C-alpha positions in Angstrom: 14.0 182.3 114.1 15.8 182.3 110.9 14.2 183.4 107.7 15.6 181.4 104.8 15.2 182.6 101.2 15.6 179.4 99.2 14.6 177.2 96.3 15.0 173.3 96.0 18.4 173.4 94.2 21.7 171.9 95.4 22.7 175.2 97.0 19.4 175.5 98.6 19.4 172.0 100.0 22.8 172.5 101.6 21.1 175.0 104.0 18.0 172.9 104.4 20.2 170.0 105.5 22.2 172.1 107.9 19.1 173.6 109.6 17.4 170.2 109.9 20.7 168.7 111.3 21.0 171.5 113.9 17.4 171.8 114.8 17.4 175.5 114.4 13.9 177.0 113.9 13.5 178.5 110.4 10.9 180.1 108.2 11.1 179.1 104.4 10.5 182.1 102.1 10.5 180.6 98.5 12.7 182.4 95.8 11.2 181.0 92.6 14.2 181.5 90.3 12.2 180.3 87.3 9.9 183.4 87.8 12.7 185.8 88.5 12.2 186.3 92.2 15.9 186.5 92.6 15.9 189.9 90.7 13.4 191.6 93.0 14.9 194.7 94.7 14.0 193.5 98.3 15.9 190.3 97.6 18.9 192.0 96.0 19.3 194.1 99.2 20.0 190.8 101.0 21.7 188.9 98.1 23.4 191.4 95.8 24.5 188.7 93.4 20.9 187.6 92.8 21.6 184.1 93.9 19.8 182.1 96.5 20.0 180.9 99.3 20.2 183.9 101.6 19.1 184.2 105.1 18.3 186.5 108.1 19.2 185.4 111.6 16.8 187.4 113.8 18.9 186.3 116.8 22.3 187.2 115.1 25.5 188.7 116.8 24.6 190.9 119.6 21.1 189.6 119.5 20.4 191.8 116.4 19.1 190.6 112.9 22.0 189.5 110.7 21.8 188.8 107.0 23.9 186.5 104.9 24.3 185.4 101.3 26.5 182.6 99.8 25.7 179.1 100.9 29.3 178.3 102.1 29.4 181.4 104.3 25.9 180.5 105.6 27.1 176.9 106.5 30.1 178.3 108.3 28.0 180.9 110.2 25.5 178.2 111.2 28.2 175.9 112.3 29.8 178.4 114.6 26.4 179.5 115.9 25.6 176.0 117.0 29.1 174.5 117.6 28.1 171.6 115.3 29.7 170.1 112.2 32.9 172.1 112.3 35.7 171.4 114.7 37.0 174.1 116.9 40.6 172.8 117.0 42.6 174.5 114.3 43.9 171.5 112.2 40.5 169.8 112.2 38.7 173.0 111.5 40.8 173.7 108.4 40.3 170.2 107.2 36.7 171.0 107.1 37.2 174.4 105.5 39.5 173.1 102.8 37.0 170.6 101.6 34.2 173.1 101.9 36.2 175.4 99.6 36.7 172.5 97.2 33.0 172.1 96.9 32.5 175.9 96.4 35.3 176.5 94.0 35.2 173.1 92.1 32.2 170.8 92.5 29.5 173.5 92.4 30.7 175.5 89.4 31.9 172.6 87.3 29.1 170.3 88.0 26.7 173.2 87.4 28.4 173.6 83.9 28.1 170.0 83.2 24.3 170.2 84.0 23.9 173.2 81.8 25.7 172.0 78.6 24.3 168.4 79.0 20.7 169.3 79.8 19.8 173.0 79.3 22.0 174.6 76.6 20.2 175.7 73.3 19.6 173.2 70.6 21.2 173.6 67.2 24.7 174.5 68.5 27.7 172.3 68.3 28.4 171.8 72.0 30.7 168.7 71.7 33.7 170.5 73.2 31.8 172.0 76.1 30.0 168.8 76.9 33.2 166.7 76.9 35.1 169.4 78.8 32.7 169.6 81.8 31.7 165.9 81.7 35.5 165.0 81.9 36.1 167.6 84.7 33.1 166.2 86.6 34.6 162.8 86.4 38.0 164.1 87.6 36.3 165.8 90.6 34.5 162.5 91.5 37.8 160.8 91.3 39.2 163.3 93.9 36.2 162.7 96.1 36.5 158.9 95.7 40.2 158.8 96.6 39.6 161.0 99.7 36.7 158.9 100.8 38.9 155.7 100.3 41.0 157.2 103.2 38.3 158.6 105.5 34.6 157.9 106.3 33.7 161.5 105.5 35.5 164.4 103.7 37.1 165.9 106.8 37.1 162.7 108.7 33.8 163.3 110.7 30.6 164.4 109.2 30.7 168.1 108.6 29.6 171.0 106.6 32.0 169.9 103.9 29.8 166.8 103.4 26.6 168.8 103.7 27.8 171.1 101.0 28.9 168.5 98.7 26.1 165.8 99.0 23.4 167.7 97.2 25.5 168.2 94.1 26.1 164.5 93.8 22.4 163.6 93.7 22.4 164.4 90.0 25.5 162.5 89.0 23.7 160.9 86.0 23.1 164.4 84.6 26.9 165.0 85.0 27.5 161.9 82.8 28.7 159.6 85.6 27.6 156.6 87.5 28.4 155.7 91.1 29.6 152.3 89.8 32.8 154.3 88.8 33.3 155.6 92.3 32.4 153.0 95.1 33.7 155.2 97.9 31.5 158.0 96.8 28.6 155.6 96.6 29.2 154.4 100.3 29.4 158.0 101.5 26.3 159.0 99.5 24.2 156.2 100.9 25.3 157.0 104.5 24.3 160.7 104.1 21.1 160.0 102.1 19.9 157.7 105.1 20.2 160.4 107.7 16.7 161.4 108.9 17.5 165.1 108.8 18.7 164.9 105.3 15.4 163.1 104.3 13.5 165.9 105.9 15.6 168.6 104.3 15.2 167.2 100.7 11.4 167.6 101.1 11.7 171.4 101.6 9.8 173.0 98.6 10.0 169.7 96.7 6.5 170.1 95.5 7.5 173.6 93.9 10.1 172.2 91.6 8.3 171.2 88.3 9.9 169.0 85.6 10.3 170.4 82.2 10.9 173.9 83.4 13.8 174.2 80.9 11.2 174.3 78.1 9.6 177.4 79.5 10.9 180.6 77.9 10.5 182.8 80.8 12.2 180.3 83.1 15.1 180.1 80.7 15.5 183.8 80.4 15.5 184.1 84.2 17.8 181.3 84.8 20.3 181.6 81.8 20.0 185.2 80.6 19.1 186.8 77.1 22.2 186.3 75.0 21.6 182.7 73.9 18.1 183.6 72.7 19.4 186.3 70.6 21.6 183.8 68.8 18.8 181.5 67.9 
């Protein structure tokens, strides 16, 4: 059994999808990032950067419990554990890894900043530069995806953890200031993944716990974004 500490965010959904695709049994432990669960001492022992998801595999290496944080590392671990969604042959394996790193180093951070400045940043500030900067960068990254997906059915050729990692971030393309009509190859890829039964099951994990309008809650904003911006208002 795997204990998964998670919340219904793009990074959480990556692991939900992987676990559903592989069929590994798992126990969901909600980490309500709006209430500050990510700062609890017990969670910090597992995830020192106070980010979810994190997990404990009770049948880890040597049959002993093994804890992991960082969604990309978790995906690689689960791929190696199951022999699924990451090739063993070196060239094919690194095609997967390079596109996974593209998501971890580019799409996640930059799309996240686009979300923040377009949706959640404090009112009353001139955010034109930030909004333009991250909206444009999101568009550039979508262009990279679109070009690659014009060459291959999936990012590494076959469906892999690179696609599993990237797909959840593209579900909010409208919040990043872009439509799929700009990127037809991304649209084709997105629809194919969205139709997978395991993905449909995964996106239901904790779906009832995510409430609209959380950004208007002062406690949630403090827990998600820190104190500095409130001191400026």
